N, C-alpha and C positions, 0 to 999 in steps of 0.2 A: 504493501501500497505505499503511496504516494505521501511524503509527510512534507508540512514545507519546514518546520524542526521545533523542537520540544517545547513545549509553552510549557509545561508539565514541569518538567524540573527547574526551567529557571525561576520558576515563582515560588518552588520548591525552596530553592538556593536563597532568594531575597526575600521571601519573607510576605508571599504577596497576595496567598490564598485568601485572606477574607477581606479583599480588597471589593468596596461594590463594585457593581455590574458598570457606572460609569469612570471607573478611575480605572476598569480593568481594560477595556476599551480602550485608552488611554494610552495602558503601560503597553497594550498589544501594537500598537501604531504606529510607537517606540518605535520600541523593537524590529517591527518588518520592517520603517526606513532605518536604522543601524543594519537590517541584511542585506538589503539593496545594494547598498554601499558598499559591505564586504564582500557579497559573492562579486560586486567590481570589480575593488580591491585587488578578489585572488581573482580573477579572469575564466569567472568561472558563471554567471552570468543565468545557468539554466538551470543549474544542481540545484535538486532539493538533499533536505536537512542526512541523509543518508547515503548520500552521495559524497558526501566530503570524509576526510579522512577525520579520528577519532581526536589527535590534536585540532584540527580546523573547525574543530564544535565548542573544545574545550576551550578558546582561543574566542568564539565566539560567544559565547557564555558566562567567561570569566574576566574577561577582559574590555571584548569592542563592546559590551552594553554596561559596564560595570559602573560608570560613574554615572551615566544618563539614569539608570536604574534606583543608586543610593540616591545619587542628589536633588531628586526631584520624587520619587515614587516610597522612600523608607523612613518610617519615622525615625526619630535624633537619637531614641532608648533605643533602638537594634541595629545602630548602625555597626557600633563597632562590632559587636556579635556574629557580625553578618560578615562585615569585617576578616576577621580571625577567621572567620571560615570557609572562605574565599581561600584565603592565607597557605593554611594547613591541606584544604582540597590539593591545592597544585604544588605543597613544597615538594615534594620528592617526584614531580609527574613529566612528562616527555616533552610536556612544551612549557616547563619553568622552565627546562637545558635549556630546552632550544629560545627562548628570552634573555636566558642570560647568557646566552653567547651571542645573541644579537648588538645586545648594547655592549658586548668587549668588542665584537666588531667595529661597532661608531666609536670605540674609543683608540681601536689599530688605525681608523681613517685619519685620526688628528695627526697621528706620529706621520703622517708625509706630507700634513699639509705650509703652505708655505702663506706666511700672516700679512704681509706686505711685499713691497716688489720696489727695487731702483725707480724713483721719480714721484711715488708716492707721499703727496702732502702728509704733514705733520697730522691733520689729525685724524687721516686715516692710517698713520702709522699706532696712534695710540689708541686707537680702537683697536686693532690687531693685536696688541700690544696684552689688553684687555681680556678679552676672547682668548691668544695664546695664554694668561696664566689661570685661567678659567679652565680649558681642555689640558693642562698640563697636571694643573691639584687633581681632575680626575681620572688620567693615566696613571698616576704617580703622586701624591701629595709627599713623600719624601722625598721626591729632587728636587734640589733647590731653584726659585727661580729666579732668573735674573734681574736687574734691573731696568727701567727704561733705558737708562743710557747705553746698557751692555743689549739690552733688544737693540738697537738702532744700528748699530754697528752695521749688519749683516739678518740676511731674513734668511735666519737662519730655522730649520724645521723641531720639531720635540723630539727628532730619532736622534739629529744632529747631539742636541742639549745630554741625553742621555749618552751618546756614545761620548760625549766629552770627561760625564762623568765617570763613566768606566775608566775609562783609560788614561785617568787624574790619579788613578794609585799609585801612577811609574814615574811622577817626579820627583817623590823624594818629600812629601809636604801631606802626602792623605794620611789621614788616622781613618784606621779601621771602626766603622758608624756602628761597628758589633761589639764595641768592648766602650765608644763611648755612649752606647743606647744602654748597656749594662748597669753602667753607674748609674746612669739617670733615673732608670727605671727604680732600681732600688730604690734611690732617695724618695724618689715620687712615691711609691706603695707603700710604703713603709707612713709619710705622714698621711698621704688619703686615708689609709688604710685605723692607722692609731688613733689617727684626731680628727678623721669626716665621721668615719663608719661609713667608709667607701665599698659596697661588695662588687666586686669582681671576679667575675665565671672562671678563674683558673682553669679548668676541667676543658668547657668551651675553647679557653685559648690551644688548651696543649692540643685537643682532636682536630682545630683547623691547623694548628701544624704540622700535627704532623701527618692530617689526610694530603696536603698541599705540599710538603716533602718528599713525602712517596707516591703520590699519583703516577701513576704512567696509563698512555696514553695509545692505543689499538688504532683508534682511527686519526691521534694528528701529535704533530712535533709542538709540544706545548711551551718549549723555549723559542720557539719559532713564531708562533704566536702570536706572541707580543706584537710581530709587527706585518703579521697576516690576518683577515677575514678567515673563516671556517663557512663551508656552507652543512646543516647538518643534512643533507638527502641521500638519501639511498641508491646505491645503485647496485643487478645484477652481476657486476661487472669485478666488489669487493668479494675479499678472500674470512666472508662470514654471512651469516643470517640476519636476516633482516632485524631479527630481535637481539642478535648478539649485537648488531649497530648502534641499534636502540638503546641495547645496555650502554653502550659505550658513550652515545653522547647526555647517559641522565648523568653517567661518572664525570663527563667531563662538564656540565652545567653545575656539579656538584661544585667542584676543584673552582669554578670560579665566582661562586656563591662564597666557599672562603676563602678566596681571593681578597672580594672586596671586602669582606668582615676585618680582614685583615687590614686590610687599607685605612677603612673608616671605623674602626674599632668601637662603636659604640651597643654591636651587640654582646660585647662582653661585662658591659659594667653596670649598673643599676645605681643612681642618684636617690632615688627615693626618700632616701633615710639621713642623706647628708645633714650635718646638726650645724645650725647659722655657728660662724666663731663667735 
């Protein structure tokens, strides 16, 4: 039987079943509008629900219509619960792995970008510098940002600054950052844990480090992926089944999840119980 899409699942996930008829009709109208644009984006204009891959169905339910349903049709006292339910449902899914890989691809693209060119006016170089700082921080917030004066000297890419940092260890002036961090972290932890009652999830830190350090991929060269995009599309030419490939994609998504956690740090601590000085 031809099925346009799964209203029942959508209404259940977003807790909309108890809405009155007028509200339900308006919700369906919004869903249908999103559905048409989504199929157009996929290049599958005449496809019904059953004609989509499971990841394509999940993407529509959990991402494409999420903002509009929560913003316009969900009660304030249920928003947090629904959002948590969606995050839990997608945390270990193939779609979430693909989303994390896509986000990483976007960061990689910026590695090769030039933010200004010779002859550009000063205002354009300044605007380029602001975007460069944003992209560099998103790519790796541990890499020192150049000053605007340094940035003006030549239209270098993020890749150039990364390589310069890597090779700067040969000039005799480089101090192993891990040694510096070890001292700084012990000082900070002592103050935060003893004086401010900050709760740090050390087990999660260890888990993230263990996963990223021991991660080996059968489908991608992880070291090279810092400068290249990865497309999680299966081909029968691969020396593995589709199920094995999807399992590897999930593992890669998990790797990116822990990689971003280690960069952003916020998932590792809880500051709700911090006492005011």
